[in-house]
Rosetta silent file (secondary structure, phi, psi, omega in degrees, C-alpha in Angstrom):
SEQUENCE: MDRLPAWMENLEDEDAAFIRRFVLASGSLKEMAAQYGVSYPTVRLRLDRLIQKIRLAEAIQADPYEALVKRLAVDDKLDFGTAKLLIREYRKTKEE
SCORE:     score description
SCORE:     0.000 S_00000001
   1 L     0.000  125.506 -174.748   14.583 -182.959   64.595 S_00000001
   2 L   -80.592  -33.078 -176.922   15.602 -186.423   63.436 S_00000001
   3 L  -147.711  167.566  179.007   19.111 -185.746   62.167 S_00000001
   4 L   -72.709  152.558  172.658   21.803 -183.137   61.924 S_00000001
   5 L   -61.116  152.475 -176.597   21.875 -180.730   58.993 S_00000001
   6 H   -54.536  -37.344 -177.223   24.123 -181.954   56.180 S_00000001
   7 H   -68.679  -19.206 -179.440   26.757 -179.283   56.881 S_00000001
   8 H   -94.414  -19.999 -172.392   27.178 -180.579   60.450 S_00000001
   9 H   -58.943  -36.944 -175.308   27.319 -184.306   59.718 S_00000001
  10 L  -100.768    7.155  177.696   30.995 -184.423   58.746 S_00000001
  11 L   -72.954  143.902  176.911   32.356 -181.959   61.282 S_00000001
  12 L   -74.629  158.678  179.282   34.866 -183.346   63.742 S_00000001
  13 H   -55.757  -37.951  179.422   33.999 -183.308   67.451 S_00000001
  14 H   -61.273  -38.907  178.214   36.603 -180.577   67.922 S_00000001
  15 H   -68.437  -41.896  178.393   34.794 -178.384   65.377 S_00000001
  16 H   -63.039  -39.991  178.190   31.432 -178.948   67.053 S_00000001
  17 H   -64.233  -39.139  177.896   32.965 -178.031   70.420 S_00000001
  18 H   -62.555  -45.351  179.334   34.378 -174.834   68.883 S_00000001
  19 H   -60.412  -43.162  179.523   30.949 -173.898   67.507 S_00000001
  20 H   -60.556  -47.983  179.398   29.377 -174.530   70.922 S_00000001
  21 H   -63.211  -38.393  179.581   31.946 -172.345   72.680 S_00000001
  22 H   -61.696  -45.620  179.352   31.546 -169.662   70.022 S_00000001
  23 H   -64.950  -44.525  179.434   27.784 -169.527   70.540 S_00000001
  24 H   -65.383  -24.883  177.063   28.148 -169.501   74.344 S_00000001
  25 L   -89.134   11.575 -179.192   30.653 -166.652   74.001 S_00000001
  26 L    55.163   32.886  176.872   28.016 -164.720   72.006 S_00000001
  27 L    76.241   13.901 -179.241   30.323 -164.764   68.996 S_00000001
  28 L   -82.862  111.739  178.541   33.114 -162.892   70.776 S_00000001
  29 H   -69.686  -30.508  176.798   36.427 -163.865   69.251 S_00000001
  30 H   -63.218  -44.251  178.343   38.240 -162.041   72.044 S_00000001
  31 H   -65.242  -39.573  177.803   36.507 -164.222   74.616 S_00000001
  32 H   -61.274  -42.648  179.331   37.250 -167.323   72.534 S_00000001
  33 H   -60.854  -42.008  178.916   40.930 -166.376   72.409 S_00000001
  34 H   -65.083  -41.967 -179.757   40.966 -166.020   76.198 S_00000001
  35 H   -63.094  -42.106 -178.426   39.217 -169.381   76.674 S_00000001
  36 H   -85.232  -12.714 -178.993   41.650 -171.192   74.389 S_00000001
  37 L    69.336   36.865  179.655   44.663 -169.229   75.620 S_00000001
  38 L  -130.465  175.792 -179.390   45.658 -168.159   72.107 S_00000001
  39 L   -78.897  160.942  176.656   45.780 -164.914   70.156 S_00000001
  40 H   -56.457  -47.789  179.714   42.816 -163.290   68.443 S_00000001
  41 H   -59.948  -31.218  178.224   44.293 -163.972   64.945 S_00000001
  42 H   -66.383  -43.285  178.129   44.629 -167.667   65.833 S_00000001
  43 H   -66.711  -40.328  179.101   40.941 -167.876   66.745 S_00000001
  44 H   -60.811  -42.999  178.024   40.020 -165.890   63.624 S_00000001
  45 H   -62.327  -43.386  178.750   41.990 -168.356   61.475 S_00000001
  46 H   -60.624  -43.934  178.837   40.257 -171.288   63.185 S_00000001
  47 H   -65.031  -42.647  178.555   36.855 -169.715   62.540 S_00000001
  48 H   -60.104  -41.639  179.010   37.750 -169.001   58.900 S_00000001
  49 H   -67.655  -36.675  177.331   38.766 -172.625   58.387 S_00000001
  50 H   -65.599  -40.996  176.315   35.564 -173.823   60.015 S_00000001
  51 H   -60.355  -42.742  178.281   33.557 -171.576   57.705 S_00000001
  52 H   -62.510  -40.783  178.782   35.420 -173.079   54.740 S_00000001
  53 H   -61.833  -40.491  179.693   34.644 -176.605   55.992 S_00000001
  54 H   -65.831  -43.547  177.647   30.946 -175.756   56.228 S_00000001
  55 H   -62.527  -39.222  178.603   30.943 -174.314   52.716 S_00000001
  56 H   -64.797  -40.491  179.179   32.742 -177.408   51.455 S_00000001
  57 H   -59.528  -38.391  178.365   30.196 -179.677   53.092 S_00000001
  58 H   -71.924  -27.847 -178.415   27.482 -177.853   51.198 S_00000001
  59 H   -82.416  -17.446 -176.517   29.469 -178.119   47.945 S_00000001
  60 L   -55.975  -39.860 -179.623   30.017 -181.877   48.205 S_00000001
  61 L   -63.198  -33.349 -178.849   26.621 -182.572   46.710 S_00000001
  62 L   -72.758  -46.497 -179.635   27.478 -180.434   43.683 S_00000001
  63 L  -157.168  100.469 -176.476   30.878 -182.025   42.948 S_00000001
  64 H   -59.849  -36.115 -179.408   32.517 -184.482   45.366 S_00000001
  65 H   -64.727  -50.212  179.708   35.950 -184.328   43.666 S_00000001
  66 H   -60.874  -40.138  179.435   36.236 -180.551   43.867 S_00000001
  67 H   -63.148  -39.620  178.580   35.025 -180.645   47.468 S_00000001
  68 H   -63.281  -46.482 -179.770   37.690 -183.231   48.346 S_00000001
  69 H   -62.103  -43.883  179.006   40.486 -181.144   46.811 S_00000001
  70 H   -64.176  -40.458  179.294   39.258 -178.024   48.598 S_00000001
  71 H   -63.435  -40.572  177.334   38.973 -179.902   51.908 S_00000001
  72 H   -61.471  -37.652  178.550   42.559 -181.147   51.559 S_00000001
  73 H   -69.690  -43.093  179.406   43.689 -177.550   51.032 S_00000001
  74 H   -61.973  -37.140 -179.084   41.700 -176.261   54.014 S_00000001
  75 L   -84.483    9.478  179.761   43.212 -179.003   56.196 S_00000001
  76 L    60.725   28.747  176.238   46.743 -178.050   55.024 S_00000001
  77 L   -97.792   -6.950 -179.574   47.241 -181.435   53.377 S_00000001
  78 L  -152.863  134.069 -178.910   47.533 -179.786   49.964 S_00000001
  79 L   -74.361  155.063 -174.454   48.704 -176.267   49.171 S_00000001
  80 H   -63.277  -35.267  178.240   46.156 -173.853   47.692 S_00000001
  81 H   -61.887  -44.065  178.288   48.092 -173.385   44.443 S_00000001
  82 H   -66.041  -40.277  178.971   48.061 -177.121   43.759 S_00000001
  83 H   -60.727  -44.911  178.987   44.380 -177.330   44.706 S_00000001
  84 H   -61.613  -42.159  179.466   43.512 -174.560   42.232 S_00000001
  85 H   -62.331  -46.984 -179.927   45.522 -176.291   39.502 S_00000001
  86 H   -60.556  -44.171 -179.239   43.823 -179.644   40.112 S_00000001
  87 H   -66.761  -42.227  179.238   40.360 -178.094   40.068 S_00000001
  88 H   -60.439  -46.099 -179.884   41.091 -176.041   36.948 S_00000001
  89 H   -67.247  -37.558  177.419   42.347 -179.118   35.071 S_00000001
  90 H   -61.863  -44.109  179.582   39.440 -181.224   36.331 S_00000001
  91 H   -63.166  -35.785  177.389   36.967 -178.643   35.073 S_00000001
  92 H   -62.031  -41.941 -179.491   38.648 -178.668   31.654 S_00000001
  93 H   -68.306  -30.333  177.896   38.126 -182.420   31.387 S_00000001
  94 H   -71.430  -29.131 -178.750   34.471 -182.029   32.328 S_00000001
  95 H   -76.410  -23.142 -176.319   33.967 -179.465   29.558 S_00000001
  96 L   -72.981    0.000    0.000   35.354 -181.777   26.876 S_00000001
């Protein structure tokens, strides 16, 4: 294999390490929580955010602006309500 899949190219090293640990833990969130020394819901939230990042990476090709706004929301740099508003207004301008 010559290169990483597109969804992996923009992941941070920390995300790649999480994926590696997740696979080695056979997908056990309980084991992941023990390894990281955090609660199960904390690991679940981390996994959910990683899933969102992967979905966003796949969406970038479709619309880079929407993907950027969604990524900012996933990274807690923009609240979800504002992200939805920006995307809704952006889509309106594209329809015109």
